C-alpha positions as CSV (number, residue, x, y, z in Angstrom):
1,X,-98.2,-36.1,-59.4
2,X,-94.4,-35.8,-58.8
3,X,-93.9,-35.2,-61.9
4,X,-96.8,-32.5,-61.9
5,X,-94.6,-30.3,-59.0
6,X,-91.1,-30.5,-60.2
7,X,-92.6,-29.4,-63.8
8,X,-94.1,-26.5,-61.3
9,X,-91.3,-25.3,-59.8
10,X,-89.2,-25.2,-63.2
11,X,-92.2,-22.9,-64.6
12,X,-91.6,-20.3,-61.5
13,X,-87.8,-20.7,-61.5
14,X,-87.9,-19.7,-65.0
15,X,-90.6,-16.7,-64.8
16,X,-88.5,-15.3,-62.0
17,X,-85.3,-15.2,-63.8
18,X,-87.0,-14.0,-67.5
19,X,-86.6,-10.4,-68.5
20,X,-90.0,-9.3,-68.1
21,X,-89.6,-10.3,-64.1
22,X,-86.2,-8.4,-64.0
23,X,-87.9,-5.2,-65.6
24,X,-91.1,-5.3,-63.4
25,X,-88.9,-5.5,-60.3
26,X,-86.8,-2.4,-61.4
27,X,-89.7,-0.6,-61.9
28,X,-91.3,-1.3,-58.4
29,X,-87.7,-0.3,-57.1
30,X,-87.7,3.1,-58.5
31,X,-91.3,3.9,-57.8
32,X,-91.2,2.8,-54.3
33,X,-87.8,3.7,-53.2
34,X,-87.3,7.3,-52.4
35,X,-84.7,7.1,-49.8
36,X,-81.9,8.7,-51.7
37,X,-81.7,11.9,-53.7
38,X,-82.9,11.2,-57.0
39,X,-84.7,8.2,-56.6
40,X,-88.0,9.8,-56.8
41,X,-90.7,8.9,-59.2
42,X,-90.5,10.4,-62.3
43,X,-93.7,12.5,-62.9
44,X,-95.1,14.3,-66.3
45,X,-95.9,17.7,-66.2
46,X,-98.7,18.8,-68.7
47,X,-98.4,22.6,-69.0
48,X,-101.7,24.4,-69.5
49,X,-101.1,26.6,-73.1
50,X,-104.1,28.3,-73.8
51,X,-103.5,30.3,-77.1
52,X,-106.9,32.4,-76.8
53,X,-106.3,33.8,-73.3
54,X,-102.7,34.3,-74.3
55,X,-103.8,36.7,-77.4
56,X,-106.6,38.5,-75.5
57,X,-103.9,39.1,-73.0
58,X,-101.2,40.5,-75.4
59,X,-104.4,42.8,-77.1
60,X,-105.2,43.8,-73.2
61,X,-101.4,45.4,-73.0
62,X,-101.8,47.8,-76.0
63,X,-104.2,49.8,-73.8
64,X,-101.7,50.2,-71.2
65,X,-100.4,53.9,-70.6
66,X,-96.9,54.7,-70.7
67,X,-95.6,58.1,-69.4
68,X,-92.9,60.5,-70.5
69,X,-92.0,62.9,-68.0
70,X,-89.7,65.8,-68.4
71,X,-88.9,68.2,-65.4
72,X,-89.1,71.9,-65.8
73,X,-85.3,72.4,-64.5
74,X,-84.4,70.7,-67.9
75,X,-86.3,72.9,-70.7
76,X,-84.1,75.5,-72.1
77,X,-85.0,79.3,-73.0
78,X,-85.3,80.4,-76.7
79,X,-83.0,83.3,-76.0
80,X,-79.2,83.0,-74.1
81,X,-81.0,86.5,-72.6
82,X,-83.8,84.8,-70.4
83,X,-82.6,84.2,-67.0
84,X,-83.9,82.1,-64.3
85,X,-83.2,80.2,-61.4
86,X,-83.7,76.1,-59.7
87,X,-87.0,76.4,-57.8
88,X,-86.5,73.1,-56.3
89,X,-87.9,70.0,-56.5
90,X,-86.8,69.9,-60.4
91,X,-89.0,73.1,-61.1
92,X,-87.6,76.0,-63.4
93,X,-88.1,79.4,-62.0
94,X,-87.3,82.6,-64.5
95,X,-86.2,85.9,-63.8
96,X,-87.6,86.9,-67.3
97,X,-90.4,86.0,-69.2
98,X,-89.3,83.7,-72.3
99,X,-90.3,80.7,-74.0
100,X,-89.0,77.5,-73.2
101,X,-88.8,74.0,-74.7
102,X,-87.9,70.4,-74.5
103,X,-88.0,67.5,-76.6
104,X,-90.6,64.9,-76.4
105,X,-89.1,61.6,-77.3
106,X,-91.3,58.8,-77.8
107,X,-91.3,55.5,-80.4
108,X,-93.1,55.8,-83.7
109,X,-96.7,54.3,-83.9
110,X,-96.8,55.1,-79.9
111,X,-100.6,57.1,-79.6
112,X,-100.5,59.9,-77.3
113,X,-103.5,60.5,-75.3
114,X,-102.6,62.8,-72.7
115,X,-100.6,65.6,-71.4
116,X,-100.3,67.2,-67.9
117,X,-98.6,70.2,-66.9
118,X,-97.1,70.7,-62.9
119,X,-96.5,74.2,-61.8
120,X,-95.8,75.8,-58.6
121,X,-98.0,79.0,-57.7
122,X,-96.9,81.4,-55.1
123,X,-99.7,84.2,-53.8
124,X,-98.3,86.8,-56.5
125,X,-98.0,84.0,-59.5
126,X,-99.0,85.0,-62.7
127,X,-100.6,82.2,-64.6
128,X,-99.0,80.8,-68.0
129,X,-99.5,78.4,-70.1
130,X,-97.8,74.9,-71.3
131,X,-98.6,73.2,-75.4
132,X,-97.5,70.4,-76.8
133,X,-96.1,71.1,-80.9
134,X,-95.6,69.1,-84.0
135,X,-93.1,70.4,-86.1
136,X,-92.9,68.8,-89.9
137,X,-90.1,68.5,-91.8
138,X,-91.2,71.1,-94.3
139,X,-91.5,73.8,-91.6
140,X,-94.6,74.1,-90.0
141,X,-95.3,74.2,-86.5
142,X,-98.7,72.5,-85.4
143,X,-99.9,73.4,-82.0
144,X,-101.5,69.6,-80.5
145,X,-102.6,71.0,-77.2
146,X,-102.5,73.6,-74.9
147,X,-102.4,73.5,-71.1
148,X,-103.1,76.9,-68.9
149,X,-102.5,77.4,-64.8
150,X,-104.1,79.8,-62.6
151,X,-102.8,81.9,-60.9
152,X,-101.8,82.3,-57.8
153,X,-104.5,84.2,-56.8
154,X,-106.8,81.2,-57.0
155,X,-104.2,78.8,-55.5
156,X,-101.1,78.7,-54.1
157,X,-98.8,75.7,-53.7
158,X,-97.9,72.3,-56.0
159,X,-100.6,71.8,-58.8
160,X,-101.3,70.8,-62.2
161,X,-103.8,71.0,-64.6
162,X,-104.4,67.7,-67.2
163,X,-106.3,67.0,-70.9
164,X,-107.0,64.3,-73.1
165,X,-105.9,64.1,-76.5
166,X,-108.7,63.1,-78.2
167,X,-108.5,61.6,-80.9
168,X,-104.8,60.2,-80.0
169,X,-102.0,61.8,-82.1
170,X,-99.7,59.1,-83.7
171,X,-96.0,59.3,-83.0
172,X,-94.2,60.0,-86.7
173,X,-90.8,60.3,-86.2
174,X,-89.8,60.5,-90.2
175,X,-92.0,63.3,-90.9
176,X,-92.2,65.1,-87.3
177,X,-90.3,66.4,-84.3
178,X,-92.1,66.9,-81.2
179,X,-91.4,69.2,-78.3
180,X,-93.0,70.4,-75.1
181,X,-92.7,74.3,-74.7
182,X,-94.0,76.6,-71.8
183,X,-94.8,80.1,-72.1
184,X,-92.9,81.3,-69.1
185,X,-93.9,83.3,-66.3
186,X,-91.2,84.7,-63.8
187,X,-93.5,84.6,-60.7
188,X,-94.7,80.4,-61.5
189,X,-92.6,78.0,-61.8
190,X,-92.9,75.2,-64.2
191,X,-92.2,71.4,-62.5
192,X,-92.7,69.7,-65.3
193,X,-94.5,68.3,-68.4
194,X,-95.8,64.9,-68.8
195,X,-97.2,63.0,-71.4
196,X,-99.5,59.9,-71.5
197,X,-99.0,57.4,-74.4
198,X,-99.6,53.8,-75.8
199,X,-97.4,51.7,-77.4
200,X,-98.0,49.6,-80.6
201,X,-98.7,45.6,-80.1
202,X,-94.7,45.0,-81.8
203,X,-93.3,47.3,-79.7
204,X,-94.3,45.7,-76.4
205,X,-93.2,42.4,-77.7
206,X,-90.2,43.2,-79.2
207,X,-88.0,39.4,-79.6
208,X,-85.3,39.6,-76.6
209,X,-81.6,38.5,-77.9
210,X,-79.7,37.1,-75.5
211,X,-75.8,37.9,-75.9
């Protein structure tokens, strides 16, 4: 009986001093001792990755309309003999009639879907027309869209007219240049022309390079 007790004590001592028991004790300490910084138990978090949802979101982003807005005060006249003044709030106030132009600068393959013409009318203002033009490399000019603002007898103050371009116009900067054109009125101010467009998928998700 005495020998059995000695043998049992011997086995217990060996077990307590074995590498297995040391590792288990260390693991238990790390998992429970959170008194000091950095002693918190390690938790592995699994990221929620859903390729289908990501792809669908990217495709939806191609339908988001973006805007190119050119204030009237930045338009240039067709002739150096044309005179004008600043109408305030970014508006152009001509004192002689003429045609005014500004560049439309968009990325290749952008889809032009919308055009807006903003103007200011006084009570005596005569209506005017804004146009979106495409010029080809071989000298041809094509009117994409025109918008006519009513005279001051219809409304006074700051207003705008808009139009949808259907089907959309795809920007091709290799073969064309694009311009915003205004057939000026000496009594109506040009405040801005605005173009709505969507970008191709490749332009939305260009790679970012860190320097």
